[in-house]
Structures are given as structure tokens and as C-alpha cells.
LUMTITI-797936 format. One record per residue (C-alpha): z, x, y; residue in three letters. Coordinates in steps of 0.02 Angstrom, whole numbers, plus 50000, padded with zeros to 5 digits. Layout:
LUMTITI-797936
ZXYala ...
This chain:
LUMTITI-797936
532655207454700unk 533715218754590unk 533955237254630unk 533445248554486unk 534535263354541unk 536075266654434unk 537475254854483unk 539285260554469unk 540665247654446unk 542535250554454unk 543625238654355unk 545465237954400unk 546365229054259unk 547525230054110unk 547185238153942unk 546995227453785unk 547515238053636unk 546535226153523unk 544925230253616unk 544395212253651unk 544865208953833unk 545415218053990unk 544775235454030unk 543995237053858unk 542985220953876unk 542475225654052unk 541845242954003unk 540915236353851unk 540075223053959unk 539585235554094unk 538875247353962unk 537895233453877unk 537145228754047unk 536685246854087unk 537945249354225unk 539095264454239unk 540865258254216unk 542435266454285unk 544235260754270unk 545925260554353unk 547205254254227unk 548595243254297unk 549565239354139unk 549655243153954unk 549775228953830unk 550265228853647unk 548985215853598unk 547935210053452unk 546955194453401unk 548575184753380unk 549215187453558unk 550055198853684unk 551665206153612unk 552225217653752unk 551695222853927unk 552115238554025unk 551485240154203unk 550815256654270unk 551665263154427unk 550795257354587unk 550645275454644unk 549685280154487unk 548535265154508unk 548175271654683unk 547835289254616unk 546585282554489unk 545635273054624unk 545695287954743unk 545035299454607unk 543515288654572unk 542905280854734unk 542675296154848unk 541825306154710unk 540715293654618unk 540645279054737unk 540595260754689unk 539225247654694unk 540525234154660unk 542365232254612unk 543105219654491unk 544955216054466unk 545785207654319unk 547615209154270unk 548605216454416unk 550375214254345unk 551415213454505unk 551425212354695unk 551565231154722unk 549945234254626unk 549105220054722unk 549595228954883unk 548855245354820unk 547215236754779unk 547165227954947unk 547445244355037unk 546065252954938unk 544815239154975unk 545175241555160unk 545175260555160unk 543515261655068unk 542735246555157unk 542275238354992unk 541405221655015unk 540685218954840unk 542335213654766unk 542475200954624unk 544215194554583unk 544645187154413unk 546395179854443unk 547165184354275unk 548885176454272unk 549305171254093unk 548675176353922unk 548005163153802unk 549645164753706unk 550665161253863unk 551215178953909unk 551375181054099unk 550165194554159unk 550515193154347unk 552245190654421unk 552595175654533unk 552695186454689unk 551095194954628unk 550205178154630unk 550735174954809unk 550225192654860unk 548535190354774unk 548205174154869unk 548735181755036unk 548005199355023unk 546555198754900unk 545775181554912unk 545165184655092unk 544395201355038unk 543505194354884unk 541655190454888unk 541935179454735unk 543425173354634unk 543215166854456unk 544735156554401unk 544685146454240unk 545375128854239unk 547165134054197unk 547155147054336unk 546375135154461unk 547725122254422unk 549105135154443unk 548375141454606unk 548085124454686unk 549375113254603unk 547965101154561unk 547655092954393unk 545885096554330unk 545155084654201unk 543345083054254unk 541905091954337unk 542315082454497unk 544095089354490unk 543385106954467unk 542365104754625unk 543875098954724unk 544875113854662unk 543465125654708unk 543475118854886unk 545375120654897unk 545265138654835unk 543855142554957unk 545035137655097unk 546155152155043unk 544855164655103unk 543595170654972unk 541735170555007unk 541315160554851unk 542325151754715unk 541745149354536unk 542885138154432unk 542455140954249unk 542545125654138unk 542415131953960unk 544085123853917unk 543585106653981unk 543265092953851unk 541465088253816unk 539895095553742unk 539405105753895unk 540185121553964unk 540065118654151unk 540555131154285unk 540595125354467unk 540185136754613unk 540675132454792unk 539795142554926unk 540625134855078unk 539255121955096unk 538945113554928unk 539425113254745unk 538255120854617unk 538515118054429unk 537995130554295unk 537835122154127unk 537605127753947unk 537875119453778unk 539655122253719unk 539815132953563unk 541095129853427unk 541535148253422unk 543195153253344unk 542985171353399unk 543105169353587unk 544395182253641unk 543945190653805unk 542725177353865unk 543405176554043unk 543485195354067unk 541745197253996unk 541025183754108unk 541745190754269unk 541255208554220unk 539475202854184unk 539365194054352unk 539985210054435unk 538715220554341unk 537245209854394unk 537845209154574unk 538035228154574unk 536225229254516unk 535675219254667unk 535525201354606unk 536105187054716unk 537685177654669unk 536825162654590unk 535655173854488unk 537115184754435unk 538115169654374unk 536635162454278unk 536245179054195unk 538085182154155unk 538235164754079unk 536755168453965unk 537545185053915unk 539225177053873unk 538405162453781unk 537575174653662unk 539125185653648unk 540085170053593unk 538755165053468unk 538885182153387unk 540775184453404unk 541635196953290unk 542605189853144unk 544015202453142unk 545915201153141unk 547035186653092unk 546765176753254unk 545265173453366unk 544145188653363unk 543275195453518unk 541565190753583unk 540185202953536unk 539775212853693unk 538355221953607unk 537385206953540unk 535875212353641unk 535795230453580unk 
């Protein structure tokens, strides 16, 4: 049963100057789903529909100050992380999760942009696995991220399940491997809850304007969980939200435009 009181979600992630992914996508998603969104920005990107052109990380101390300004005053129903840039910022986030005893933490392991720009340093990846995976209620890697994190080759739904199990062994409460990039007519995401594998399926859409899909999906899951829905309900509702956002994607820019976060308004 969902809680109708106002939910407050903190997203800790990078800024997308093109407005399609990152902090911007997260806040649009949270707003569309009637959740109060707050942010701690980890990095600035010079980015548009054609790709990420430059990245500048925020100092770890200032990331800490943003989190410490928000959490004691407003409180959080849930926390989501996206781009964390480097190991020092990962350590700041890990410390904050401990200090504020945050259990509703959803981790989107953003490591590379679609254009191939590294968004988390190599030591940051190791720090994320060691410090943040065990604190996460749910992690939401896509196929490329799951491959990088496990060293496995993923070519089928069965492979996705095996990767989810391997990632679960690294400490998170639940693992959702998202399969939108897998060949076939169905977009299948696979959840492992420590006991069994649970697929979430939707018809795949030939949508050229798909920028920000991963950020939007994880933010939507976080929003529904913050409102009191169980994990499986949150994933199903978030998948429906993203499916429609893709169908009504915005045809802007010279490259893939963003999904339409406000399709339902």
C-alpha cells in the first residue's frame, strides 16, 4: 500500500547541460510523479544530444555540503545516485548513507556515456562496488554496465539472470539488470531478489529519441518506492512510465532527443 504523504527524494548525480539525463532527468521524473526532488550535484558536463563533450567533477567536500544541507533540514524518503565521477565522491556518499542511516538507497551505476565518455574513474568503480553496493537496497545496471562490473558477456535473458546473481553476491539487496539494449522485440528487465529471477517485459519501441532512459527509469523506481510501493510494484510502474516517455520522446537537437518526462501531464 502506497503512502499518500509527500515523499522527498534526494538524487546525487551529475548535471546534463542538455537537460535530457542526469540530475535534470531525475528532477523532471520526480516532479512528474509528484515527489519532491532535491539534488546534490557531483559533476558538471558539457553535453547535448550528440554526446558528452567535457566533464568537470565537483569537489568531494562540496558534494558533502550539499547532502548535509538537505538531509537534516528536509529529510529524505529515498536516495538515488547516478554519476559519481570518482572514488573520493563515492566515499563521501558512503559516509553520508551511514551518518544518516539511509536504507532506501537506489544505485544506478553510471560508468560510461552512450558516446563512450567515462563518467566514473576506474578506482571509483572499485570504490562503488566495495562501499556502495552493500548499502544499496537496489542497483539498476544496464547490460553494458553489468558486463563491465562482472566481466561476463551478456547476449540473452539467461545471461542477464546470471549477471544479476553475480552482482547480488557483491552485496545489494536487489539487482535489476535492464535489457533495453538486448536484441529482440521485447524490452526485458530481470530482477534478482536473492531467491529467484523475475522478468519485467514490455514491447520494444523503435524510438530514436531515447536519451536519459536509464536515469529516468531508476529515478521513477525511486519515486514509487519513496511513495511506499514495494520493489516489484515500483519497477512495473516505472517501466510503464518510461515506456510512455519513450513513445512521446522529444524530437530536438541533432542527435537522439530526450524522453518526454511530462507525457502524463
